[in-house]
All heavy atoms as an XYZ file, in Angstrom:
855
protein
N     -23.075    -17.086     -9.231
C     -21.993    -17.012     -8.292
C     -21.837    -15.570     -7.832
O     -21.812    -14.659     -8.647
C     -20.717    -17.492     -8.960
C     -19.612    -17.731     -7.994
S     -18.420    -18.857     -8.727
C     -17.016    -17.796     -8.759
N     -21.730    -15.353     -6.521
C     -21.611    -14.002     -5.977
C     -20.206    -13.460     -6.169
O     -19.220    -14.200     -6.104
C     -21.946    -13.991     -4.494
C     -23.406    -14.136     -4.223
C     -23.671    -13.919     -2.759
C     -25.146    -13.993     -2.483
N     -25.444    -13.778     -1.082
N     -20.131    -12.139     -6.365
C     -18.859    -11.472     -6.504
C     -18.281    -11.188     -5.117
O     -19.011    -10.821     -4.205
C     -19.056    -10.155     -7.255
C     -17.890     -9.723     -8.047
C     -18.247     -8.515     -8.865
C     -17.080     -8.102     -9.688
N     -17.323     -6.896    -10.420
N     -16.991    -11.352     -4.953
C     -16.345    -11.137     -3.668
C     -16.308     -9.642     -3.339
O     -15.861     -8.840     -4.146
C     -14.932    -11.697     -3.707
C     -14.185    -11.580     -2.428
C     -12.797    -12.145     -2.579
C     -11.977    -11.887     -1.347
N     -10.612    -12.337     -1.512
N     -16.791     -9.270     -2.156
C     -16.760     -7.881     -1.718
C     -15.365     -7.573     -1.190
O     -14.837     -8.293     -0.362
C     -17.784     -7.634     -0.620
C     -19.208     -7.747     -1.090
C     -19.583     -6.594     -2.002
O     -19.272     -6.610     -3.178
N     -20.225     -5.611     -1.443
N     -14.779     -6.496     -1.666
C     -13.444     -6.102     -1.225
C     -13.546     -4.928     -0.266
O     -14.369     -4.047     -0.447
C     -12.581     -5.717     -2.419
C     -12.375     -6.863     -3.385
C     -11.448     -6.429     -4.490
N     -11.378     -7.415     -5.533
C     -10.371     -8.266     -5.675
N      -9.379     -8.252     -4.838
N     -10.368     -9.127     -6.669
N     -12.690     -4.913      0.722
C     -12.669     -3.817      1.693
C     -11.959     -2.617      1.078
O     -10.889     -2.750      0.481
C     -11.946     -4.256      2.957
N     -12.559     -1.443      1.221
C     -11.979     -0.216      0.673
C     -10.847      0.241      1.583
O     -11.020      0.398      2.788
C     -13.045      0.879      0.538
C     -14.081      0.457     -0.501
C     -12.421      2.205      0.155
C     -15.251      1.395     -0.620
N      -9.654      0.454      0.998
C      -8.495      0.878      1.783
C      -8.255      2.374      1.692
O      -7.510      2.922      2.486
C      -7.243      0.140      1.314
O      -6.927      0.515     -0.012
N      -8.846      3.055      0.712
C      -8.644      4.489      0.563
C      -9.198      4.964     -0.768
O      -9.969      4.267     -1.425
N      -8.772      6.178     -1.155
C      -9.260      6.793     -2.389
C      -8.094      7.442     -3.126
O      -7.112      7.847     -2.517
C     -10.327      7.844     -2.080
C     -11.519      7.269     -1.368
C     -11.599      7.266      0.021
C     -12.557      6.684     -2.078
C     -12.678      6.716      0.679
C     -13.641      6.129     -1.433
C     -13.697      6.150     -0.056
O     -14.764      5.594      0.589
N      -8.216      7.528     -4.446
C      -7.210      8.165     -5.289
C      -7.876      9.159     -6.223
O      -8.954      8.884     -6.755
C      -6.472      7.133     -6.141
C      -5.621      6.186     -5.373
C      -4.997      5.126     -6.263
O      -5.426      4.915     -7.397
N      -3.987      4.449     -5.744
N      -7.220     10.314     -6.425
C      -7.655     11.275     -7.428
C      -6.883     10.943     -8.701
O      -5.659     10.946     -8.708
C      -7.365     12.729     -6.980
C      -7.779     13.705     -8.065
C      -8.080     13.033     -5.676
N      -7.617     10.629     -9.758
C      -6.996     10.208    -11.019
C      -7.496     11.054    -12.173
O      -8.547     11.677    -12.088
C      -7.313      8.733    -11.311
C      -6.664      7.779    -10.358
C      -7.048      6.368    -10.717
N      -6.163      5.414    -10.085
C      -5.351      4.603    -10.739
N      -5.330      4.594    -12.038
N      -4.578      3.771    -10.087
N      -6.745     11.012    -13.268
C      -7.189     11.682    -14.487
C      -8.388     10.920    -15.052
O      -8.666      9.792    -14.658
C      -6.046     11.740    -15.502
O      -5.573     10.447    -15.774
N      -9.101     11.536    -15.985
C     -10.331     10.942    -16.517
C     -10.073      9.609    -17.223
O     -10.932      8.727    -17.235
C     -11.011     11.915    -17.461
N      -8.884      9.427    -17.814
C      -8.572      8.162    -18.481
C      -8.025      7.108    -17.518
O      -7.649      6.021    -17.940
C      -7.594      8.396    -19.628
C      -6.283      9.007    -19.162
O      -6.157      9.335    -17.970
O      -5.387      9.166    -20.004
N      -7.968      7.424    -16.218
C      -7.538      6.537    -15.140
C      -6.081      6.099    -15.249
O      -5.687      5.083    -14.684
C      -8.447      5.299    -15.051
C      -9.919      5.560    -14.799
C     -10.685      4.255    -14.812
C     -10.126      6.284    -13.490
N      -5.265      6.875    -15.941
C      -3.855      6.522    -16.103
C      -2.970      7.130    -15.007
O      -2.123      6.459    -14.463
C      -3.341      6.960    -17.483
C      -3.897      6.144    -18.618
C      -3.483      4.690    -18.554
O      -2.327      4.402    -18.244
O      -4.340      3.841    -18.811
N      -3.155      8.424    -14.710
C      -2.275      9.091    -13.756
C      -2.948      9.321    -12.412
O      -4.144      9.562    -12.322
N      -2.154      9.249    -11.333
C      -2.648      9.507     -9.981
C      -2.063     10.829     -9.512
O      -0.853     11.026     -9.544
C      -2.221      8.389     -9.012
C      -2.727      7.039     -9.486
C      -2.699      8.678     -7.604
C      -2.139      5.873     -8.732
N      -2.923     11.746     -9.057
C      -2.411     13.020     -8.571
C      -2.459     13.141     -7.056
O      -1.710     13.924     -6.475
C      -3.174     14.181     -9.210
O      -4.515     14.177     -8.790
N      -3.329     12.383     -6.385
C      -3.436     12.470     -4.931
C      -4.041     11.173     -4.405
O      -4.843     10.535     -5.079
C      -4.314     13.665     -4.535
C      -4.377     13.921     -3.056
C      -3.306     14.457     -2.381
C      -5.519     13.611     -2.337
C      -3.358     14.691     -1.022
C      -5.589     13.845     -0.977
C      -4.498     14.392     -0.319
N      -3.655     10.818     -3.167
C      -4.142      9.583     -2.567
C      -4.325      9.806     -1.072
O      -3.476     10.397     -0.411
C      -3.098      8.497     -2.807
C      -3.469      7.151     -2.338
C      -2.440      6.112     -2.780
O      -1.352      6.469     -3.226
O      -2.768      4.928     -2.660
N      -5.468      9.380     -0.527
C      -5.742      9.559      0.906
C      -6.787      8.539      1.354
O      -7.489      7.956      0.538
C      -6.243     10.984      1.171
C      -6.105     11.412      2.587
N      -7.093     11.237      3.514
C      -5.084     12.019      3.228
C      -6.689     11.721      4.675
N      -5.470     12.195      4.539
N      -6.909      8.344      2.669
C      -7.884      7.396      3.210
C      -9.285      7.994      3.316
O     -10.260      7.265      3.442
C      -7.426      6.927      4.583
C      -6.121      6.158      4.527
C      -5.628      5.751      5.876
N      -6.214      4.575      6.466
C      -6.066      3.334      6.037
N      -5.369      3.113      4.947
N      -6.606      2.327      6.668
N      -9.399      9.323      3.261
C     -10.673     10.007      3.460
C     -11.198     10.556      2.134
O     -10.472     11.222      1.392
C     -10.478     11.148      4.467
C     -11.759     11.867      4.780
O     -12.823     11.226      4.790
O     -11.698     13.084      5.025
N     -12.478     10.305      1.838
C     -13.082     10.755      0.586
C     -13.197     12.268      0.539
O     -12.938     12.883     -0.499
C     -14.459     10.105      0.414
C     -15.248     10.510     -0.826
C     -14.498     10.146     -2.096
C     -16.616      9.859     -0.808
N     -13.561     12.909      1.652
C     -13.730     14.377      1.667
C     -12.417     15.103      1.412
O     -12.391     16.139      0.761
C     -14.349     14.823      2.996
C     -15.754     14.295      3.216
C     -16.707     14.668      2.092
O     -16.680     15.828      1.623
O     -17.484     13.792      1.677
N     -11.327     14.573      1.904
C     -10.013     15.169      1.631
C      -9.672     15.051      0.159
O      -9.134     15.990     -0.437
C      -8.935     14.473      2.483
O      -9.315     14.531      3.855
C      -7.585     15.147      2.308
N      -9.990     13.930     -0.456
C      -9.735     13.751     -1.884
C     -10.595     14.697     -2.717
O     -10.142     15.190     -3.747
C      -9.993     12.309     -2.299
S      -8.686     11.187     -1.812
N     -11.809     14.983     -2.279
C     -12.678     15.912     -3.016
C     -12.094     17.318     -3.041
O     -12.266     18.048     -4.008
C     -14.076     15.940     -2.400
C     -14.912     14.731     -2.748
C     -16.301     14.841     -2.160
C     -17.143     13.627     -2.489
N     -18.484     13.707     -1.902
N     -11.385     17.723     -1.992
C     -10.756     19.048     -1.964
C      -9.659     19.175     -3.025
O      -9.427     20.245     -3.560
C     -10.142     19.326     -0.594
C     -11.139     19.812      0.413
C     -10.439     20.336      1.618
N      -9.829     19.205      2.317
C      -8.957     19.313      3.291
N      -8.561     20.482      3.687
N      -8.472     18.233      3.874
N      -8.960     18.077     -3.305
C      -7.845     18.106     -4.245
C      -8.216     17.620     -5.647
O      -7.350     17.493     -6.502
C      -6.693     17.264     -3.706
C      -6.067     17.865     -2.478
C      -6.410     17.413     -1.212
C      -5.153     18.895     -2.583
C      -5.844     17.963     -0.078
C      -4.582     19.454     -1.457
C      -4.935     18.986     -0.210
O      -4.377     19.542      0.903
N      -9.487     17.355     -5.876
C      -9.936     16.868     -7.179
C     -10.196     18.059     -8.111
O     -11.097     18.861     -7.878
C     -11.206     16.029     -7.012
S     -11.722     15.222     -8.521
N      -9.406     18.179     -9.182
C      -9.564     19.273    -10.138
C     -10.645     18.941    -11.156
O     -11.115     17.819    -11.233
C      -8.236     19.519    -10.856
C      -7.135     19.943     -9.911
C      -5.875     20.177    -10.660
N      -5.385     18.890    -11.172
C      -4.114     18.592    -11.326
N      -3.194     19.453    -11.038
N      -3.749     17.431    -11.786
N     -11.014     19.930    -11.932
C     -12.037     19.749    -12.957
C     -11.555     18.740    -14.004
O     -10.431     18.792    -14.467
C     -12.326     21.082    -13.634
C     -13.802     21.257    -13.924
C     -14.061     22.647    -14.420
C     -15.293     23.289    -13.948
N     -16.236     22.613    -13.179
N     -12.418     17.801    -14.337
C     -12.072     16.774    -15.315
C     -11.423     15.540    -14.706
O     -11.105     14.589    -15.421
N     -11.215     15.528    -13.407
C     -10.613     14.381    -12.728
C     -11.693     13.561    -12.020
O     -12.805     14.032    -11.801
C      -9.570     14.853    -11.710
C      -8.235     15.172    -12.329
C      -8.100     16.166    -13.289
C      -7.094     14.477    -11.965
C      -6.879     16.461    -13.864
C      -5.862     14.766    -12.526
C      -5.765     15.750    -13.477
O      -4.561     16.040    -14.051
N     -11.352     12.337    -11.654
C     -12.289     11.456    -10.960
C     -11.629     10.926     -9.682
O     -10.415     10.934     -9.547
C     -12.725     10.267    -11.850
C     -13.478     10.740    -13.060
C     -11.538      9.426    -12.251
N     -12.465     10.461     -8.752
C     -11.974      9.813     -7.539
C     -12.402      8.356     -7.584
O     -13.575      8.051     -7.825
C     -12.528     10.498     -6.277
C     -12.033     11.929     -6.200
C     -12.124      9.728     -5.029
C     -12.575     12.707     -5.035
N     -11.443      7.461     -7.374
C     -11.730      6.029     -7.370
C     -11.444      5.461     -5.986
O     -10.535      5.916     -5.296
C     -10.915      5.257     -8.433
C     -11.260      5.704     -9.823
C      -9.438      5.395     -8.195
N     -12.244      4.487     -5.574
C     -11.961      3.777     -4.327
C     -10.905      2.718     -4.630
O     -10.785      2.230     -5.758
C     -13.228      3.146     -3.766
O     -13.779      2.255     -4.695
N     -10.116      2.351     -3.619
C      -9.024      1.401     -3.821
C      -9.112      0.267     -2.802
O      -9.732      0.398     -1.755
C      -7.650      2.079     -3.672
O      -7.540      2.641     -2.374
C      -7.459      3.150     -4.721
N      -8.494     -0.845     -3.134
C      -8.354     -1.979     -2.217
C      -6.898     -2.405     -2.211
O      -6.147     -2.149     -3.141
C      -9.265     -3.141     -2.614
C      -8.885     -3.810     -3.907
C      -8.086     -4.945     -3.916
C      -9.328     -3.323     -5.136
C      -7.738     -5.565     -5.105
C      -8.987     -3.934     -6.321
C      -8.194     -5.049     -6.295
O      -7.840     -5.658     -7.467
N      -6.465     -3.018     -1.109
C      -5.073     -3.460     -0.977
C      -4.895     -4.844     -1.577
O      -5.699     -5.739     -1.362
C      -4.664     -3.483      0.479
C      -4.579     -2.114      1.080
C      -4.240     -2.153      2.537
N      -2.958     -2.742      2.812
C      -1.809     -2.071      2.900
N      -1.820     -0.780      2.750
N      -0.676     -2.689      3.166
N      -3.803     -4.989     -2.332
C      -3.490     -6.285     -2.941
C      -2.036     -6.628     -2.613
O      -1.156     -5.791     -2.750
C      -3.684     -6.208     -4.446
C      -3.385     -7.511     -5.144
C      -3.811     -7.463     -6.574
C      -3.344     -8.679     -7.312
N      -4.256     -9.757     -7.280
N      -1.831     -7.855     -2.173
C      -0.484     -8.318     -1.859
C       0.261     -8.514     -3.168
O      -0.179     -9.253     -4.046
C      -0.569     -9.634     -1.096
C       0.720    -10.058     -0.461
C       0.586    -11.404      0.213
C      -0.261    -11.330      1.448
N      -0.278    -12.597      2.199
N       1.401     -7.819     -3.311
C       2.053     -7.834     -4.603
C       3.432     -8.447     -4.656
O       3.810     -9.044     -5.655
N       4.213     -8.326     -3.583
C       5.588     -8.809     -3.637
C       6.068     -9.153     -2.232
O       5.430     -8.820     -1.238
C       6.487     -7.751     -4.251
N       7.212     -9.794     -2.183
C       7.826    -10.181     -0.923
C       9.244     -9.621     -0.911
O       9.991     -9.811     -1.869
C       7.845    -11.714     -0.808
C       8.271    -12.219      0.525
C       7.430    -12.119      1.612
C       9.511    -12.804      0.687
C       7.810    -12.599      2.844
C       9.906    -13.292      1.911
C       9.051    -13.186      2.996
N       9.613     -8.915      0.157
C      10.930     -8.278      0.237
C      11.761     -8.939      1.329
O      11.303     -9.138      2.446
C      10.780     -6.805      0.583
C      12.102     -6.082      0.726
C      11.952     -4.696      1.283
N      11.005     -3.940      0.510
C      10.582     -2.729      0.837
N      11.002     -2.146      1.928
N       9.714     -2.107      0.088
N      13.006     -9.256      0.993
C      13.970     -9.794      1.955
C      15.189     -8.886      1.918
O      15.715     -8.590      0.843
C      14.386    -11.233      1.601
C      13.188    -12.158      1.637
C      15.470    -11.713      2.552
C      13.491    -13.563      1.193
N      15.638     -8.429      3.095
C      16.839     -7.598      3.143
C      17.863     -8.237      4.070
O      17.525     -8.769      5.126
C      16.505     -6.185      3.610
O      16.028     -6.198      4.921
N      19.103     -8.187      3.658
C      20.227     -8.732      4.411
C      21.148     -7.591      4.798
O      21.521     -6.776      3.960
C      20.996     -9.754      3.575
C      20.193    -10.927      3.023
C      21.043    -11.736      2.070
C      19.675    -11.783      4.145
N      21.544     -7.549      6.069
C      22.421     -6.496      6.563
C      23.533     -7.131      7.384
O      23.278     -7.996      8.225
C      21.634     -5.510      7.461
O      20.479     -5.079      6.768
C      22.481     -4.327      7.836
N      24.745     -6.676      7.158
C      25.884     -7.127      7.944
C      26.257     -6.044      8.941
O      26.304     -4.863      8.603
C      27.084     -7.419      7.045
C      26.962     -8.648      6.164
C      28.143     -8.736      5.222
C      26.872     -9.900      6.998
N      26.514     -6.433     10.178
C      26.901     -5.476     11.198
C      26.934     -6.128     12.559
O      26.429     -7.234     12.769
N      27.557     -5.437     13.511
C      27.685     -5.969     14.856
C      26.327     -5.982     15.553
O      25.564     -5.031     15.465
C      28.666     -5.124     15.644
C      29.071     -5.723     16.938
C      30.182     -4.927     17.571
C      30.589     -5.602     18.870
N      31.673     -4.881     19.517
N      26.005     -7.066     16.252
C      24.744     -7.223     16.959
C      25.008     -7.379     18.446
O      26.106     -7.737     18.864
C      23.979     -8.453     16.451
C      23.688     -8.424     14.995
C      22.617     -7.413     14.675
N      22.501     -7.278     13.244
C      22.348     -6.128     12.639
N      22.282     -5.030     13.325
N      22.256     -6.063     11.335
N      23.967     -7.132     19.243
C      24.083     -7.257     20.694
C      24.019     -8.700     21.158
O      24.578     -9.061     22.179
C      22.990     -6.441     21.389
C      23.123     -4.976     21.124
C      22.241     -4.315     20.291
C      24.145     -4.248     21.707
C      22.365     -2.968     20.046
C      24.291     -2.891     21.474
C      23.392     -2.256     20.639
O      23.521     -0.928     20.393
N      23.300     -9.542     20.419
C      23.182    -10.957     20.752
C      23.665    -11.778     19.565
O      23.556    -11.356     18.414
C      21.724    -11.310     21.052
C      21.155    -10.594     22.252
C      19.712    -11.002     22.463
C      19.119    -10.283     23.638
N      17.721    -10.627     23.862
N      24.169    -12.985     19.815
C      24.637    -13.833     18.734
C      23.489    -14.448     17.952
O      23.623    -14.749     16.773
C      25.541    -14.940     19.281
C      26.902    -14.416     19.581
C      27.381    -14.064     20.795
C      27.929    -14.148     18.647
N      28.645    -13.588     20.675
C      29.014    -13.637     19.354
C      28.038    -14.292     17.266
C      30.192    -13.263     18.747
C      29.215    -13.934     16.657
C      30.271    -13.421     17.388
N      22.351    -14.631     18.631
C      21.193    -15.205     17.956
C      19.948    -14.567     18.531
O      19.756    -14.500     19.739
C      21.139    -16.714     18.195
C      20.080    -17.380     17.408
C      20.204    -17.855     16.142
C      18.729    -17.643     17.799
N      19.018    -18.402     15.722
C      18.092    -18.269     16.738
C      18.002    -17.389     18.935
C      16.763    -18.658     16.775
C      16.664    -17.775     18.978
C      16.075    -18.409     17.902
N      19.079    -14.044     17.650
C      17.842    -13.421     18.104
C      16.799    -13.526     17.004
O      17.081    -13.241     15.834
C      18.066    -11.950     18.456
C      16.824    -11.235     18.903
C      16.268    -11.483     20.144
C      16.179    -10.341     18.067
C      15.112    -10.840     20.559
C      15.026     -9.691     18.458
C      14.498     -9.955     19.705
O      13.348     -9.316     20.097
N      15.567    -13.936     17.387
C      14.461    -14.040     16.439
C      13.300    -13.206     16.957
O      12.904    -13.333     18.113
C      14.019    -15.499     16.276
C      12.750    -15.665     15.498
C      12.724    -15.418     14.129
C      11.576    -16.049     16.114
C      11.562    -15.561     13.404
C      10.406    -16.197     15.402
C      10.405    -15.951     14.039
O       9.261    -16.080     13.334
N      12.757    -12.348     16.117
C      11.611    -11.531     16.473
C      10.457    -11.870     15.528
O      10.509    -11.542     14.340
C      11.944    -10.042     16.375
O      10.797     -9.270     16.586
N       9.432    -12.511     16.069
C       8.287    -12.917     15.253
C       7.509    -11.702     14.763
O       7.099    -11.626     13.611
C       7.379    -13.824     16.074
C       6.129    -14.247     15.377
C       5.274    -15.118     16.286
C       3.957    -15.444     15.640
N       3.108    -16.254     16.526
N       7.292    -10.735     15.648
C       6.483     -9.571     15.285
C       7.294     -8.514     14.542
O       6.757     -7.764     13.749
C       5.832     -8.982     16.538
C       4.948     -9.989     17.215
C       5.306    -10.578     18.411
C       3.761    -10.394     16.616
C       4.497    -11.520     19.020
C       2.947    -11.346     17.201
C       3.320    -11.895     18.407
O       2.521    -12.839     18.979
N       8.599     -8.456     14.774
C       9.462     -7.540     14.035
C       9.906     -8.107     12.703
O      10.524     -7.438     11.888
N       9.607     -9.390     12.488
C       9.946    -10.103     11.255
C      11.427     -9.981     10.924
O      11.820     -9.552      9.840
C       9.091     -9.614     10.090
C       7.621     -9.851     10.318
C       6.803     -9.290      9.207
C       5.338     -9.466      9.539
N       4.478     -8.748      8.668
N      12.257    -10.341     11.890
C      13.703    -10.285     11.669
C      14.388    -11.436     12.394
O      13.856    -12.005     13.352
C      14.275     -8.956     12.145
O      14.210     -8.861     13.547
N      15.586    -11.764     11.909
C      16.399    -12.830     12.468
C      17.842    -12.356     12.482
O      18.360    -11.919     11.449
C      16.247    -14.099     11.622
C      17.132    -15.283     11.974
C      16.750    -15.836     13.347
C      17.012    -16.355     10.919
N      18.479    -12.428     13.646
C      19.900    -12.075     13.778
C      20.689    -13.346     14.032
O      20.393    -14.102     14.961
C      20.121    -11.114     14.950
C      19.526     -9.749     14.709
O      19.308     -9.404     13.543
O      19.296     -9.025     15.691
N      21.696    -13.574     13.205
C      22.611    -14.695     13.388
C      24.019    -14.130     13.273
O      24.444    -13.726     12.180
C      22.393    -15.799     12.330
C      20.959    -16.304     12.373
C      23.376    -16.937     12.533
C      20.600    -17.254     11.261
N      24.717    -14.071     14.398
C      26.072    -13.524     14.477
C      26.106    -12.109     13.889
O      25.520    -11.199     14.447
C      27.069    -14.462     13.818
N      26.758    -11.914     12.737
C      26.889    -10.585     12.127
C      25.818    -10.297     11.078
O      25.774     -9.212     10.505
C      28.268    -10.456     11.454
C      29.381    -10.577     12.426
C      29.989    -11.721     12.835
C      30.004     -9.522     13.138
N      30.953    -11.436     13.756
C      30.992    -10.090     13.949
C      29.829     -8.145     13.169
C      31.800     -9.336     14.782
C      30.641     -7.396     13.985
C      31.600     -7.978     14.785
N      24.967    -11.261     10.812
C      23.978    -11.148      9.742
C      22.582    -10.859     10.299
O      22.129    -11.532     11.218
C      23.941    -12.442      8.926
C      22.952    -12.523      7.776
C      23.328    -11.528      6.687
C      22.901    -13.923      7.217
N      21.904     -9.862      9.726
C      20.520     -9.544     10.077
C      19.665     -9.781      8.840
O      19.960     -9.271      7.763
C      20.392     -8.091     10.540
C      18.958     -7.698     10.774
O      18.315     -7.134      9.898
N      18.450     -8.017     11.934
N      18.584    -10.566      9.002
C      17.674    -10.878      7.904
C      16.295    -10.339      8.268
O      15.777    -10.622      9.343
C      17.585    -12.403      7.664
C      18.970    -12.977      7.426
C      16.654    -12.708      6.506
C      19.024    -14.481      7.492
N      15.699     -9.547      7.380
C      14.346     -9.014      7.580
C      13.501     -9.377      6.369
O      13.988     -9.420      5.251
C      14.364     -7.494      7.726
C      15.000     -7.030      8.988
C      14.871     -5.514      9.103
N      15.563     -5.034     10.258
C      14.998     -4.876     11.446
N      13.731     -5.158     11.605
N      15.694     -4.447     12.466
N      12.202     -9.595      6.614
C      11.288     -9.928      5.518
C       9.952     -9.245      5.750
O       9.573     -8.950      6.872
C      11.118    -11.442      5.411
C      10.578    -12.068      6.649
C       9.271    -12.281      6.950
C      11.323    -12.546      7.761
N       9.156    -12.873      8.183
C      10.409    -13.034      8.712
C      12.678    -12.605      8.067
C      10.800    -13.579      9.923
C      13.054    -13.150      9.272
C      12.137    -13.631     10.174
N       9.240     -8.978      4.649
C       7.922     -8.348      4.730
C       7.198     -8.487      3.397
O       7.823     -8.642      2.354
C       8.037     -6.870      5.093
C       8.708     -6.024      4.028
C       8.797     -4.561      4.396
O       7.867     -4.061      5.045
O       9.796     -3.942      4.034
N       5.878     -8.418      3.466
C       5.050     -8.381      2.264
C       4.893     -6.932      1.827
O       4.772     -6.040      2.659
C       3.667     -8.974      2.523
C       3.678    -10.461      2.578
C       3.638    -11.237      3.693
C       3.749    -11.355      1.472
N       3.676    -12.565      3.345
C       3.740    -12.659      1.989
C       3.823    -11.172      0.092
C       3.799    -13.777      1.176
C       3.876    -12.287     -0.711
C       3.867    -13.568     -0.179
N       4.839     -6.696      0.521
C       4.610     -5.368     -0.026
C       3.209     -5.352     -0.628
O       2.850     -6.239     -1.408
C       5.659     -5.025     -1.100
C       7.049     -5.036     -0.473
C       5.361     -3.668     -1.722
C       8.164     -4.839     -1.471
N       2.424     -4.349     -0.250
C       1.040     -4.226     -0.713
C       0.906     -3.061     -1.678
O       1.608     -2.050     -1.546
C       0.093     -4.002      0.470
C      -0.015     -5.201      1.372
C       0.821     -5.357      2.460
C      -0.959     -6.185      1.122
C       0.718     -6.458      3.287
C      -1.068     -7.290      1.943
C      -0.226     -7.420      3.025
O      -0.325     -8.517      3.834
N      -0.001     -3.195     -2.643
C      -0.289     -2.150     -3.615
C      -1.757     -1.762     -3.519
O      -2.596     -2.599     -3.178
C       0.010     -2.622     -5.040
C       1.441     -3.011     -5.256
C       1.810     -4.338     -5.347
C       2.415     -2.044     -5.361
C       3.118     -4.700     -5.544
C       3.736     -2.397     -5.563
C       4.095     -3.718     -5.655
N      -2.080     -0.516     -3.826
C      -3.467     -0.059     -3.872
C      -3.959     -0.150     -5.308
O      -3.429      0.523     -6.193
C      -3.598      1.376     -3.362
C      -3.404      1.465     -1.866
O      -3.709      0.481     -1.186
O      -2.969      2.517     -1.388
N      -4.965     -0.964     -5.533
C      -5.539     -1.154     -6.868
C      -6.892     -0.449     -6.945
O      -7.656     -0.461     -5.975
C      -5.742     -2.644     -7.155
C      -4.473     -3.428     -7.132
C      -3.688     -3.137     -8.367
N      -2.493     -3.973     -8.368
C      -1.394     -3.637     -8.974
N      -1.332     -2.507     -9.628
N      -0.358     -4.418     -8.948
N      -7.239      0.149     -8.099
C      -8.540      0.832     -8.216
C      -9.700     -0.152     -8.205
O      -9.608     -1.243     -8.765
C      -8.436      1.564     -9.554
C      -7.360      0.884    -10.305
C      -6.426      0.295     -9.304
N     -10.783      0.272     -7.557
C     -11.957     -0.588     -7.442
C     -13.098     -0.057     -8.301
O     -13.548     -0.730     -9.221
C     -12.382     -0.688     -5.977
C     -13.429     -1.716     -5.616
C     -12.965     -3.108     -6.002
C     -13.707     -1.664     -4.127
N     -13.561      1.175     -8.018
C     -14.637      1.763     -8.815
C     -14.599      3.287     -8.676
O     -14.074      3.820     -7.711
C     -15.989      1.226     -8.368
C     -16.361      1.595     -6.952
C     -17.700      1.035     -6.555
O     -18.478      0.657     -7.437
O     -17.959      0.993     -5.347
N     -15.197      3.976     -9.643
C     -15.276      5.435     -9.619
C     -16.389      5.838     -8.657
O     -17.518      5.365     -8.784
C     -15.533      6.000    -11.030
C     -14.354      5.650    -11.938
C     -15.757      7.497    -10.966
C     -14.563      6.024    -13.382
N     -16.063      6.723     -7.698
C     -17.055      7.135     -6.715
C     -17.444      8.606     -6.864
O     -18.472      9.023     -6.339
C     -16.573      6.882     -5.274
C     -16.442      5.403     -5.005
C     -15.269      7.596     -4.991
N     -16.647      9.420     -7.590
C     -16.930     10.845     -7.719
C     -16.310     11.390     -9.001
O     -15.187     11.062     -9.336
C     -16.363     11.590     -6.497
C     -16.550     13.078     -6.527
C     -17.781     13.660     -6.242
C     -15.491     13.928     -6.813
C     -17.945     15.029     -6.249
C     -15.641     15.292     -6.838
C     -16.876     15.841     -6.548
O     -17.054     17.204     -6.560
N     -17.057     12.217     -9.724
C     -16.552     12.881    -10.936
C     -16.683     14.387    -10.746
O     -17.741     14.872    -10.365
C     -17.363     12.491    -12.158
C     -17.151     11.084    -12.625
C     -17.943     10.852    -13.916
N     -17.836      9.476    -14.331
C     -16.856      9.000    -15.083
N     -15.912      9.796    -15.498
N     -16.825      7.729    -15.419
N     -15.617     15.125    -11.000
C     -15.649     16.575    -10.903
C     -15.813     17.131    -12.319
O     -14.853     17.245    -13.075
C     -14.372     17.111    -10.264
C     -14.497     18.573     -9.883
O     -15.515     19.199    -10.117
N     -13.440     19.097     -9.298
N     -17.010     17.479    -12.679
C     -17.316     17.962    -14.040
C     -17.228     19.468    -14.114
O     -17.621     20.219    -13.370
C     -18.715     17.512    -14.465
C     -18.859     15.995    -14.485
C     -17.949     15.291    -15.454
O     -17.600     15.868    -16.506
O     -17.572     14.153    -15.175
């Protein structure tokens, strides 16, 4: 069975034990500038982790409004917004600064 290929979303500078993150960026060369001795750079992929819903009370311009792309719904004084929250998970070590 083939392993699923994941799209790389960026890079992280981590300690050698992969516990702490000191820097994160989309470009590998930028991460190499901030990689100290004894640290490693890992590639990352995005993972859907949680769902956030926020409720806000306040005066609105319209009594009813739905925005598909803004992911919000206004009903009278109530505003409801929703979104997915993504996390960057480590994929593999791509550079070691020895």
